N, C-alpha and C positions, 0 to 999 in steps of 0.2 A: 504494500500500500504506500502511496505517496502523500505526504502531508500537504494540505492546502491551507489550513488555518488552525492554530492552537487557541484554546481559551486562555485568556491572560488573567493572572492575579492582578488586582488593582495596584497601580503604581503609587508610590509614596507621593503625598501632597496633591493627588488628583482625585476627582470624585469617584468613589467606589461604585456609585449607582450607574455610572456609564459602563462598568465592566461586568458586574455580577449583582444578583439580588438573592437574599436569603429571607424566607418567610417562615415564621413559627405558626403552624396550622392550628395548634391548640389555642394560642392567644390571638391569632389572626393579626399579628404585628410583624413588621420588618425586624430583622436581626442585624446588629452592627457587624460589618464585615471587616476583618483585619486586612491591612495592606501587607503584601508579601515582602520577604527579605531578599528574594531573588526573582528570577524570571519564571520559575516553575510554579504550577498551580498547587496551592496548599490550603485546602479548605476542610475543616472538620465540622460535620453536621451531627446534631443531636437527633434522637428519634423524634419524628414528627416535623422536622424542619425540611424545607424544600429549597434547593439551590436551582436558580433559573439563569439561563444565559439570554433571556429576553431583554437585552440591553443594546445600546449602540455598538459597543466594542465586542459584545458577546455573541451577537447574531451572525449567522452565515448568510450572506446575501446571494442566494443561489441564482437569482435572475441575472445578476451581473456575470457570474461565472458561466452560465449557459449562453448568454448573449454575446459575450466577448471572447470566450474560450471554447464554446461548444460542449462544455462538460455536462453530462447527464448522469454519470455513474458516481454517486456520492454515498459515502458511508460515514458512520460516526464511531470513533474508538473512545471508550471510557475506561479509565483505570481507577479502581477504588480498593479499599479494604473495609469490609463491612457488608451491609445489606441494604439495598435500596431498590426502588422502582424507577426505571428510566422511561421517560417519554420524549419522543422527538416530534415537534410540532412545526407545521408550516402555516405562515400567514400569507395567503395567496389568493388566487382567483376564486376559490370557493369559501373564502373567509378563513377562520382558524380551523385547521384539520390536523388530527393526530395521524402521523405517518408510521409510528412504531411505538410499541409498549412492551417492556421486558422487565422481569424481576432478576436482579443481579445479586449473587451471593458469593462473597469472596472472604473466607476466614483469614486468608493471607492475601497480600496484594495481588489482584488479578486484572487482566485486560480483556475487554469485551468488544467485539466487532458487531455493529448493527448496520446492516445494509438498508438502503432506502429505495422506494420506488422511483422511477424516472420522473422528471418534471413533466407536467401535463401540457398539452397544447403544442402546436408548431406554428408560432406566431412571429410576426416581424419584430425586430429589435426595438424599433421606435415606432410607436403608434399601434395600439392593440397588442402590445407585447405581453408575454407571460409574466405574472407577478409571483414572486416566491422569496420569502425570507424564512430561514430555518432557525430554530432555537431548541435548547434541551432543558428538560426539567428532571432533577433527581430528588426523589422523596425518600428520606432516610427512614428505614424501618427499625434500625438500631444505630448506635453511634458509628459513623462512617467517615473515613478519610477519602477525600477526592483529590487525586493527583494528576489527572489528565482528562480533558474533553476535547478531542481533536476531530476536525472534519478532514476526511481523506478520500482518495480515489485510487482505483487500480490503474487508471490511465497515466502513463508516463508523461512528463512535461514535454512540450514541443521545443523548448530551448532551456539553457541555463543562463538566465540574465545575470549580468555583472553590473557593478555600479560604482560610479565616482560621485563624490559629494562636493558641492560648491557652497561655501559660506562666505558672505561678504560682510565686513564690519567696519564701523566708523566710530571710534572712541566709545565703545559700549562693552568694556571689558567684563563687567559683572555678568551681563547677559551672555556674552560669548563664552565665558568660562563654564557656565552651567550647561549650555548646549554642547560645547565642544567636548566636555568630559563624557557625556553620554555617547556621543558619536565616536569618540576615540576608543572607548571600551568595546563598542559594537564592532568597529572596524577591525580591532585586534583579534576578535573572536570569530569573524565572519569572512571566509575566503572570498565570497562573492564581491565584497567591497574592496575595490582595487586601490583607491586613492581618496584622500580628503584634501581639497584645495581651500585654504583659508586666505582670502584676499583682504588684506588690511589697508584701508584707505585713510586711516587716521595716524595718530602718533604711534611710535614704536611701542610694543607691548611692555608695560611696566610690571604686569602680573607674573610672578614666578610660576604660578600654576599653569597659566597659558603657555609660557615658554617651555615648561616641562612637557605639556601635552603635545606641543608641536615637534618636540624632539622624538616622539614615538614613531613606530612603523606606520607607513602609508600616509603620513602627515606631510603636507607641503604648504609652506607659507609664501605668499606673494605680497610684497609691499608695493603700493602704487599711490599716486596722488588721488584726490577725491574726484571720482567720476560718477558719483551717485550710485544708487542701487543697480541701475542698468549697467554701469561700467564695472561694478564689482561682480555681478552675475556673469556678464559677458566674459570677463577675464577668466573666471573659473571654467567656463565652457571652452574658451580658447585653449587653456592649459590642457584640458582633457583631449581636445581634438588634435593637439600636437604631441600627445604622448606616444611613446614607441608602441605600446600595446593598450590602446584605449578600451575602456569598459563599453559594454553595449548600451548603457543608459547613464544619464547624468542627472543628479538631484540638485535642483535649485532650492535653497532653504535659508530663511531668515535666521539671523543670529539671536534675536530677542524673543524667540518663541519659548514656550514650555513644552518640551518634547519628551514623549515616551519613545525611546529608541526602537522599541519593538514594532512601531508603526512602519519603520523602514523594511524590516524583515517581511511583514505582511505584504507590502507593496511588491517586494521582489518575488514572492511566491505567485502573486497574480500575474506578473510579467512573464514568469516561466511558462504560463499556459495561454497567454493572450494570442489569439489567432493571427492578428495583424499588429503592425506597429501602432502603439497608442501612447499618449501622454497620460500619466497617472498622477492625480493630485489628491491632497488631503483637505478636508474641510477645516475651517477655522472656528474654534470654540472661544467664546467670550471670556477673557481672563478675569473680568470683574464679575461675571455670572458664569461660573465654570461649567455648569451643565447645559448652558444655552448655546445652540449652534448659531453663529453669526452669519456664516456663509458656507454653503457646500457646493462650490462652483458657482458660476454666474452666466447669465445670458446677455447678449448684446442685441438690444432692440434696434429696429430699423431707423429710429430717430436719434441714434447715437447715445442712448441711455443704457447704463449697466444696471441689471436687476439681479440681485443675489438670490440663489435658491435656498430654501429652508431657512429664511432669515428670521432670527429671534424666536426660534422654536426650542422649547425646553425638553431636552432629550432624557431628563430624569423620569419623564412620564413615558412608559412603554407604548402608550396609545398614540404617540407621535411618530413611532418608527415606521409607520406606513409610508412616510415620505421616501423611503428607500426600498420599498418592495419591488420596484421596477426600475430599469435603467433610465436615467435622466440625461437628455442630450444637452449638457452644458457646453457653452461656447469656449470657455477657458477656465483654468484654475490659477489663482494668484500664486506667486512664487514664494509664499511663506513655506510651501512644500509642494513641489511639482517635479516629476521625473520625466525627462525628455529622451527620445531615442537618438543616440549619438549619430548613427549613420545618416539619418534623415536630416539632422542638424547640419551635417557636413555639406549636404547638397542645398539646403535652404539658406545657408548663411547665418550670420550672427544677429543678435537682437538689434533693434533700432536704437540709435544713440540719443535717447530722450531724457537722460539723467535719472529721473524717477517718474513714477505714475504713468504707466502705459506700456512699458516694455513687455510685460507678461501678456496683456490681452492682444497686443499687436502680434506677438510671436504665436499666440494661440490661433489667430486667424491665418497666419502663414502656414502653420501645420495643417489646419483644416483645408486650405486650398490644395495641399498636397495629399489629401486623403487620410491624414493622421487625426483620429478623433481624440478628444480629451475625455477622460473618465475620472470624475471625482468619486473615488471609491469609498463607499460607506464602510464603516468599521475602522477607518483610520482618520485621525484628526490631530491637530496641534492646538495649543492654547496661545492666544496672542492678545495683546492689549487692543481693545476695540478703537476704531477711528474716532468715535464720538468722545473719547476720553480727553482729547486735547483740542484746543481751539485751532481753527484753520489759520495758518500763517503763510509763509512763503510758498507752501505747497499749492496755494490757489493759482499761482502762475502756471505751474506744470500741469495741473488738472485741466485747465481750459486750453492751453496751447496744444497739449498732446491730443486732446479730443479733436481739435481742428485738424491736426496733422493726420490723425488716424482716419478721419472721414475722407480726407483727400486721397489717402493711400488705398482705401478700400471702398470706392464709390459703389461697387456692386453689392456691398454688404450693409452699409449705413448711409443715411443722408447727411449732408453737411448741416451743421447747426444753422438754424434760420436767423435772419437779422433780428427778429423779435426776441428770440431766445438769448442771443449774445448780448443785445442791448439790455434785456431784462436782468441778466446776471450782474451787469455793471451797475445799472441804476438801482437795483435792489440793495446792493452793498452801499451805495452812496446814501440812500434814503434811510438806511438803518445805522448810519454813522460809522460803518465799518470801512473807513477810508483806506486803510492798508490793503484790504481785500480788493477794493475797487481799483486802486492803483495797479495792483498785480495783474488783475484781469485785463485792464486796458493795455498793459505792457505785453501780455500774452497775445492779444489780438494784433497789436502793432507788429510784433515779431513774426507772427504767422504771415501777415500781409507783406512783410519785407522779403519773404521767400526763404528757401532752404539755406542759403549762405549765411543769413542772419541767425540761423539756429545751428545747423549742422556744421557750418563753416567756422563758427566761433569756437574758441577754446572753452570747453564746458566748465572748467573750474573758474575761469574769469567771468563767464556769463553768470554762473551761480553766485559768485561774489556780488555782482550787481543786483541780482534779485534779493539776496539777503540784505543788502544795504537799503534797497527800496522798502523792504518790509520794516526794517528797524526805524527808518525815518518817519513812518506813518503809524507805527504800532500803537494800540491803545494802552492805557495804564492797566497793569495787572494788579489785582487786589489779593494780597497773600494773607490777610488777616483771617484766621480760622473762623472768626465769628460770622463771616459771610455765609458759611455753610449752613448755619441755622436760620438765616434770614428767610422768611417765607417768600415764596414766589408770588409775583403779582398775576392776577388773572389776565388772560389775553384772548382777544378775538381770533377765531380761526382764519387761516389764510383764505382769501376769496377764491372761488372756483372759476375756471375759464379765463381766457385771455382778456375779455372785456372787464371782468371783475378785478383782475390783477392790474390792468392799466388804470382803472378808476381809482384803485387804492393807492397806486403810486402818484397819481395826479393830486389827490387830496393830501398825501404826505408832503409832496413837493411844495404845495401852497402853504401848508401849515408850517413847515420848516423855513420856507423862503420868505414868507410875508407875515406870519402870525407871531405871537409871543413865544419865546423860547423858555423852556424849563430846564436850564443847564445844571441846576443843583438837584434834580430829581434822583431818587435812590431806588426806584422800582427794580426788582430782580425779575428778569425775563428768561425763561427757558429758551434754548435755541430754536425750538419749534414755534415759539411765539414771537421771535425776533424778526418781524416782517413789517413793511411800511404801515400797515393798518394800526400797529401798536406802538410805533416809534416816532411818529411825526412830531417834531418840535420839542421832544423831551429827551433828556439823558436817561440812561438805564444801565443796569449791570447785567451783562450777558453771562449765562451759565448753561450747564447741561444737566441731564438727569441725575447722574451720580455726584454732581456738584464738585467736579474735579478741577474746575477753573472758574475764575470770576474776572471779567474784563469790564472796565468802566468806559462806556461809549457816550460821547457828548456831541450834540449837534453844533456845527460851525457853519453859519449861514454863508459867509463869503466863500469858504472852501466848497460848500455844496454847489453853489451856482457856477463856480469856475470848473468844477469837475463835470457837472451836467453839460456845460458847453463843450468841453473836451470830448465827452461821450457822444454828443451829437455829431461832432466832426468825424470821430472815429466810426460812427455808424454809417455815415455817408461813404467813407473810404471802404468799409467792409462790404457794403452793398456793391460798390463799383469794382473792387479788386479781388474778391474772395475766389471767384472762379479761376482767374489766372494764377493766383497764389496756389490754389489747390492742384492745378495741373503741374506747376513747377515742383511742388513737393512730391507728387506721384512719380514724376520723371526722375527726380534726384535721389529718392529714398534708397533704391537698391545699391547705388554706389557707396552709400554710407553704412551698409550692412556687411561689408567685406572685411576679411582679415587685414588687408592692407590699410584700409581706412581706420580701423580700430587700432592697428599698430601705432599709428601716429598719435592717437589719444593716449595709449598706454605709455608712450615715451615720457621720460621724466623732465627733460630739458627742452626749451624752445628749439634748439638746434636739432635735437633728435626728432622733434615733431615735424620739422620742415624737411627733413631728409627723405628721399624716396625709399620705400620699404621693400619693393619687389614682392615676391610671392612667399616669403618664408616666415610671415608673421603669425601664421596659424598657431605656432607654438612659441609664444613670447617667453623669453628666458626667465627662469625662476630667479627671484631675488634671493641672494645668499644672506642678506641682512636687510633690516628695514632701511628705507630711504632716509637720507638726512637732508 
């Protein structure tokens, strides 16, 4: 039998309810489940207790294995010492169905193989596809030790996937040390992991722990200047493409996640069986609400809007696991954890040089064009700080600029942002007194209209310095007094629906701020969802979010508002007149900036190196022997 998926003991400091559940049938209450000391399953049940894998990490998502690997022959192996009743259940087309039931009796430790009937139906992968999620229940008849619940198959794998790992970091040593420690231990114990590339774009590592980990087997450090997340991830991929014996797959992974390294092993087993080349990603769980799925892959709408799948769903409730009973055709998986097929990357080129915010969904569409589907595989996920936890700062520039570039590059996939949409983003920021955001968005539109040389032809580090300076010059006051966390939020009217309602709300706010009395000393606290022109006209307020992790004081400035509105009007006319030509220019120029040669100039440390011709040997940039000084 070949192992497909092992049931995992809950990882330390992560929610046990995502891994396993134990219920006491006599008391009808859940039982606290201990976290394990190692990777093996170690659960002791008392008589009358039921162990269930009806959880996010515990379920076996059979529809994904059937749809992407064609596997129909599935069995369960259980190892126990004691006496228990085993049930294997399917949540699928017919609702909840019992597939197998057996009494297991093992005075000494014993292993039991339970074969399952084939999945029903012969349906298409997407649209009317078969639904199937399997889980196991063990009801203890007397004290019973459970040491394995494995999903297996007699079918051998179609390949043996190998993996390299790419981590990029920028002055985040505490986060990196935690993530790197787990990856290093796994790499040392896992032959399939060939290399770990750590791309340091910040100061030389001061941490003795990190330096010690980087001295271990398979570990490679690359020091380079700050080229953003896109530059860090791209460098890790370029290193692997240039390796003498590259792995079959490359994992792009953030440094600031909370990772259970066993997620990597699960992904590798899926890749062993995948019928075609696929990109395999993990969902993102909300670090502030650790059982809540923030995003399990995402869709790109035709209007250039990104919609996350399974957003804000609490997976501690088994009733929510139906979201994963059938394969979901996500358009891309963010690079907090996403595995790419290396051979296909070699032919598709390197990611786009967008610095941050957009390299992952752009590359996802490039893969899709080549027939490589993205699979956000249920049962694997990482924890990450949610994006709402911090106020939007300089990232506003990249968010808008890169959406404009993306629409220009993929006109068959999404429409370019409309004039009303672009102008609305800018005026909404002006009328809510978020002047830094408005300045950054206007700069984003201006740079897009200036064409690819104003973006791709610029030194990315120098351009980023300008964006950071622009943000600092207009940033609002940050209120760090802890007392603001207990200040009650002011009630706010909902944002008007429809374009007409939004336009009228902006007009009223414009007249109120531009001509009416100003309440510059107001102290109302508004949640970000209520910070729109209907609630902010003419008055100061304190902007915060749901968890109250930041408080910004935003004050109306009549003169600045009028000046910025006039600039926005001129920019709107320019966007209307020039956006088509700018889009064509970006579409034509983008491929030349996704090559190893072009990236080689970005990787170079000195202006002289960046100006020099690179030839064709940059696919394997030289590893830095020591951090750059």
